[in-house]
C-alpha distance (Angstrom), angle and dihedral (degrees) to the residues before:
residue distance angle dihedral
A1 . . .
D2 3.78 . .
N3 3.82 110.2 .
K4 3.82 120.8 174.6
D5 3.84 91.4 -152.1
T6 3.82 95.4 54.6
V7 3.78 127.3 78.2
Q8 3.77 107.8 -134.1
V9 3.79 122.1 -161.6
V10 3.77 113.5 -154.0
F11 3.79 120.1 -169.3
G12 3.76 114.7 -164.5
D13 3.74 139.3 158.1
G14 3.73 119.0 -124.6
V15 3.74 123.2 -121.3
G16 3.78 112.0 -71.7
S17 3.74 144.7 95.3
D18 3.79 123.6 -55.5
D19 3.76 115.0 -81.1
A20 3.79 134.8 -178.4
D21 3.83 96.8 -125.3
E22 3.82 99.2 81.4
D23 3.77 87.4 -158.9
G24 3.79 99.9 134.8
K25 3.81 93.1 -107.1
H26 3.81 96.3 103.7
S27 3.76 139.8 6.7
D28 3.76 114.0 -68.8
G29 3.75 133.8 -161.0
G30 3.74 135.7 -171.5
T31 3.76 136.3 -170.5
Y32 3.75 136.8 -161.7
T33 3.76 134.0 -173.1
V34 3.76 123.2 -136.2
A35 3.78 112.5 -147.2
S36 3.76 126.9 178.3
A37 3.74 142.2 175.0
T38 3.79 115.9 -112.6
L39 3.78 112.5 -155.2
T40 3.77 123.7 -164.4
V41 3.79 119.0 -168.1
T42 3.79 120.9 -163.0
K43 3.80 123.7 -175.5
T44 3.79 123.6 -170.0
S45 3.78 133.2 171.8
A46 3.77 134.9 -156.7
A47 3.80 132.4 -176.2
I48 3.80 106.0 -122.9
S49 3.82 99.7 180.0
D50 3.79 143.2 -5.3
P51 3.83 133.3 -165.4
F52 3.83 94.1 -104.3
N53 3.81 106.0 35.4
G54 3.79 101.2 28.6
G55 3.79 107.9 -156.9
T56 3.81 95.3 -24.8
N57 3.80 109.8 101.3
P58 3.84 93.5 -32.1
K59 3.80 121.1 -158.8
R60 3.80 128.9 -144.4
I61 3.77 96.6 -108.9
P62 3.82 131.4 133.2
G63 3.79 108.4 -63.8
A64 3.83 93.4 25.3
I65 3.79 119.9 131.5
V66 3.81 115.3 -130.7
R67 3.81 123.0 -167.2
Y68 3.79 118.7 -149.3
T69 3.80 118.8 -156.3
V70 3.80 119.7 -164.2
T71 3.81 119.3 -169.8
I72 3.80 122.8 -171.5
S73 3.82 119.0 -166.9
N74 3.80 131.5 -176.6
T75 3.80 111.5 -147.3
G76 3.80 93.7 162.1
S77 3.77 129.1 109.5
T78 3.80 97.0 -107.5
D79 3.79 136.8 45.1
A80 3.80 118.1 -86.9
T81 3.79 108.6 -134.6
S82 3.79 132.6 -165.4
V83 3.80 92.4 18.5
V84 3.82 113.6 178.2
A85 3.80 122.8 176.2
T86 3.80 125.7 -160.7
D87 3.77 127.6 -173.2
P88 3.81 123.5 -176.7
I89 3.78 118.5 -136.3
P90 3.83 106.5 -107.1
T91 3.79 120.2 -107.1
N92 3.82 115.1 -93.2
T93 3.80 92.7 24.2
T94 3.80 134.3 97.3
Y95 3.79 123.1 -140.3
Q96 3.82 113.1 -117.3
A97 3.79 109.1 -129.9
G98 3.79 118.1 -117.8
T99 3.81 97.1 12.8
I100 3.82 101.7 115.0
T101 3.81 115.6 117.0
Y102 3.79 127.7 -179.5
N103 3.81 116.6 -159.3
T104 3.85 86.4 -16.9
A105 3.83 94.4 -54.5
A106 3.81 117.8 118.5
R107 3.80 116.9 -112.9
T108 3.78 133.4 -164.3
D109 3.76 122.9 -113.8
A110 3.81 91.9 -128.6
G111 3.80 97.4 61.4
A112 3.80 92.1 -148.4
D113 3.80 95.4 120.9
D114 3.77 101.8 23.8
N115 3.78 142.1 32.6
A116 3.81 100.4 -92.6
D117 3.78 139.1 67.0
Y118 3.78 144.7 164.4
N119 3.81 121.3 -134.8
V120 3.83 93.8 -11.7
T121 3.81 107.0 90.2
N122 3.82 93.8 25.1
A123 3.79 124.3 18.0
G124 3.80 112.7 -111.5
E125 3.81 93.6 1.8
V126 3.77 140.5 103.4
T127 3.82 108.3 -126.0
V128 3.81 122.6 -165.0
T129 3.81 123.7 -175.5
V130 3.78 104.3 -148.9
G131 3.81 97.5 174.6
T132 3.80 111.9 -166.7
L133 3.79 126.7 9.5
V134 3.80 109.1 -167.1
A135 3.78 120.2 -127.8
T136 3.81 119.4 -82.9
T137 3.83 96.2 -7.7
G138 3.81 108.9 41.0
T139 3.80 114.2 124.0
A140 3.80 133.7 166.9
T141 3.80 128.5 -178.3
F142 3.78 131.0 -167.0
T143 3.79 132.2 178.7
F144 3.79 137.4 -167.7
D145 3.80 136.3 173.5
V146 3.80 132.5 -129.2
E147 3.79 133.4 -175.1
I148 3.78 119.1 -132.1
D149 3.82 108.3 -120.8
């Protein structure tokens, strides 16, 4: 607001074309680009065996083993860093020890020597530290098995 008792300093560029100096002598302009990671998470499940049929056309019945597959993809324009995925074990199932894989490689349940654990970082959950997913092409997949109670 205009106040006769206040000294006001006004910085303005004069009329002219844009320039890179930003010195108040001409009009100036600036641009910036917003870039972000765009993560997509897909979770699927498949019965891999049951007590009656084994691995042939298994059904989701008590005693059946179900494998969950979680895939995380970065389709954004910048890398996604410090990515950590958690997945709680579903109700009425029991986690099957030693079944975590990360990008098809077996992982321990303790997470001490690798990037995955069960019930260590988060109670009742599988936790996988993905790290960085590169822009537009980064993908990570982990699996684990449960038994239907």
